[in-house]
Residue frames relative to the residue before (quaternion, step in Angstrom):
aa qw qx qy qz dx dy dz
M 1.0000 0.0000 0.0000 0.0000 0.00 0.00 0.00
K 0.6328 0.5345 -0.3193 0.4604 3.54 1.03 -0.82
K 0.6603 0.5035 -0.3009 0.4690 3.57 1.00 -0.86
L 0.6150 0.5597 -0.3379 0.4408 3.57 1.08 -0.66
F 0.6676 0.4858 -0.2959 0.4803 3.60 0.97 -0.84
I 0.6500 0.5032 -0.3173 0.4729 3.59 0.98 -0.81
S 0.6457 0.5110 -0.3150 0.4720 3.60 0.97 -0.84
A 0.6554 0.5036 -0.3108 0.4693 3.59 0.94 -0.84
A 0.6467 0.5164 -0.3166 0.4636 3.61 0.99 -0.79
I 0.6537 0.5047 -0.3142 0.4683 3.59 0.98 -0.80
V 0.6597 0.5015 -0.3086 0.4670 3.59 0.92 -0.89
L 0.6793 0.4755 -0.2971 0.4736 3.62 0.87 -0.87
G 0.6396 0.5282 -0.3212 0.4569 3.57 1.04 -0.74
S 0.6766 0.4800 -0.3005 0.4707 3.60 0.97 -0.77
L 0.6260 0.5389 -0.3434 0.4469 3.61 1.08 -0.59
T 0.6447 0.5233 -0.3371 0.4437 3.59 1.04 -0.67
S 0.6162 0.5413 -0.3692 0.4370 3.60 1.07 -0.52
F 0.6474 0.4925 -0.3243 0.4829 3.60 1.11 -0.58
A 0.6620 0.5196 -0.3081 0.4437 3.58 1.05 -0.64
S 0.7162 0.4580 -0.2585 0.4589 3.58 1.15 -0.45
T 0.2787 0.7522 -0.5520 0.2274 3.61 0.94 0.71
S 0.4517 -0.6938 0.4916 0.2701 3.54 -1.02 0.79
P 0.5203 -0.6456 0.4524 0.3283 3.59 -1.03 0.71
I 0.4292 -0.6793 0.5319 0.2672 3.55 -1.13 0.65
V 0.1262 -0.7922 0.5963 0.0304 3.53 -0.78 1.09
N 0.2147 -0.7600 0.6024 0.1160 3.55 -0.78 1.03
T 0.0740 -0.7863 0.6128 0.0265 3.53 -0.75 1.05
T 0.1707 -0.7733 0.6060 0.0749 3.52 -1.00 0.87
V 0.1402 -0.7783 0.6092 0.0585 3.52 -0.81 1.03
K 0.1049 -0.7855 0.6090 0.0329 3.53 -0.73 1.09
S 0.0550 -0.7853 0.6161 0.0251 3.54 -0.90 0.89
V 0.2010 -0.7642 0.6062 0.0899 3.49 -1.04 0.87
S 0.1407 -0.7917 0.5923 0.0510 3.53 -0.74 1.06
I 0.1270 -0.7800 0.6112 0.0435 3.52 -0.66 1.15
Q 0.0206 -0.8089 0.5865 -0.0349 3.52 -0.58 1.15
D 0.3368 -0.7244 0.5663 0.2025 3.49 -0.80 1.04
E 0.3678 -0.7280 0.5381 0.2127 3.53 -0.87 0.95
F 0.0633 -0.7860 0.6150 -0.0020 3.53 -0.49 1.23
T 0.1452 -0.7670 0.6189 0.0874 3.56 -0.98 0.87
E 0.5097 -0.6693 0.4508 0.2985 3.54 -0.99 0.86
I 0.0830 -0.7696 0.6326 0.0250 3.51 -1.08 0.88
K 0.5962 -0.5392 0.4394 0.4008 3.56 -1.29 0.21
N 0.5987 -0.5839 0.4093 0.3648 3.57 -1.11 0.65
E 0.6267 0.5513 -0.3339 0.4379 3.59 1.13 -0.61
E 0.6432 0.5428 -0.3157 0.4381 3.61 1.20 -0.45
V 0.5005 0.6332 -0.4368 0.3971 3.60 1.27 -0.12
P 0.5087 -0.6705 0.4371 0.3172 3.62 -0.81 0.95
T 0.6245 -0.5687 0.4020 0.3536 3.53 -1.20 0.66
A 0.6164 0.5535 -0.3508 0.4366 3.60 1.03 -0.72
V 0.6629 0.4960 -0.3033 0.4717 3.59 1.01 -0.78
T 0.6753 0.4797 -0.3049 0.4700 3.60 0.90 -0.85
N 0.6308 0.5173 -0.3364 0.4705 3.60 1.06 -0.68
A 0.6421 0.5069 -0.3216 0.4768 3.61 1.01 -0.79
L 0.6355 0.5215 -0.3257 0.4670 3.58 1.04 -0.73
K 0.6665 0.4959 -0.2977 0.4703 3.61 0.94 -0.87
K 0.6586 0.5076 -0.3050 0.4643 3.56 1.08 -0.75
A 0.7235 0.4354 -0.2465 0.4757 3.59 0.87 -0.94
Y 0.7961 0.0867 -0.0024 0.5989 3.59 0.99 -0.87
P 0.1833 -0.8394 0.5002 0.1075 3.61 0.22 1.23
D 0.7310 0.4192 -0.2389 0.4826 3.61 1.07 -0.66
A 0.4444 0.7229 -0.4374 0.2976 3.60 1.26 0.07
V 0.1984 -0.7374 0.6347 0.1186 3.52 -1.20 0.73
L 0.3321 -0.7477 0.5460 0.1805 3.56 -0.76 1.08
N 0.2244 -0.8000 0.5471 0.1015 3.58 -0.52 1.21
K 0.7925 -0.0809 0.1048 0.5953 3.57 0.77 -1.09
A 0.1602 -0.7691 0.6110 0.0979 3.54 -1.24 0.51
Y 0.0989 -0.7786 0.6194 0.0172 3.53 -1.13 0.82
K 0.1316 -0.7767 0.6117 0.0723 3.56 -1.21 0.57
N 0.2123 -0.7612 0.5952 0.1457 3.58 -1.10 0.70
A 0.7366 -0.4349 0.2961 0.4250 3.57 -1.34 0.03
A 0.6753 0.4834 -0.2909 0.4750 3.60 1.17 -0.52
S 0.4775 -0.6900 0.4084 0.3594 3.61 1.29 0.31
Q 0.4137 0.6396 -0.5237 0.3815 3.53 0.92 0.96
Y 0.2666 -0.7832 0.5498 0.1147 3.53 -1.06 0.80
K 0.1882 -0.7336 0.6435 0.1111 3.51 -1.09 0.85
L 0.0980 -0.8094 0.5789 0.0086 3.54 -0.68 1.14
E 0.1780 -0.7480 0.6301 0.1087 3.55 -0.80 1.00
I 0.0084 -0.8311 0.5515 -0.0712 3.53 -0.52 1.25
T 0.2244 -0.7182 0.6371 0.1673 3.51 -1.40 0.26
V 0.0248 -0.7628 0.6460 -0.0117 3.54 -0.90 1.02
G 0.8039 -0.0483 -0.0132 0.5927 3.57 -0.30 1.23
D 0.7607 -0.2969 0.2453 0.5225 3.57 -0.60 -1.15
K 0.5862 0.5718 -0.3671 0.4412 3.59 1.27 0.18
V 0.1724 -0.7654 0.6158 0.0721 3.54 -1.06 0.90
G 0.1437 0.7993 -0.5721 0.1150 3.59 -0.93 0.86
S 0.3926 -0.6948 0.5522 0.2415 3.51 -1.38 0.03
L 0.1208 -0.7614 0.6348 0.0524 3.52 -1.13 0.79
Y 0.2113 -0.7579 0.6053 0.1202 3.54 -1.20 0.61
A 0.0237 0.8049 -0.5899 0.0601 3.56 -0.91 0.95
N 0.4545 -0.6271 0.5541 0.3052 3.51 -1.32 0.43
A 0.6907 -0.4875 0.3369 0.4145 3.57 -1.26 0.21
D 0.6723 0.4929 -0.2989 0.4645 3.59 1.19 -0.52
G 0.6062 -0.5964 0.3409 0.4007 3.61 1.26 0.08
S 0.5172 0.6163 -0.4393 0.3996 3.60 1.22 0.14
W 0.4688 -0.7041 0.4677 0.2563 3.57 -0.97 0.91
V 0.2210 -0.7596 0.6038 0.0982 3.56 -1.11 0.79
K 0.3248 -0.7318 0.5654 0.1979 3.56 -0.95 0.92
K 0.0268 -0.7903 0.6122 -0.0043 3.56 -0.90 0.94
């Protein structure tokens, strides 16, 4: 009789572990990437205000390439010493964080 109660307790205990499975939740992550279309322009086409701001902020910078988008923002690829980087500016020479 004692073995019967222990066997029943084990069987009931094992059944509760199957009943307590957690539900599967599917999560969907959507990401939207907004990319400004920059087209390459000649370095001479960069406005004077932008080149003056570049000379003021980075006197030793060399302008490698320049790009412009539809919103008249400029992407400047520059080299300062041994470091290469990109800067973004508005047509009036104010810097834009990207």
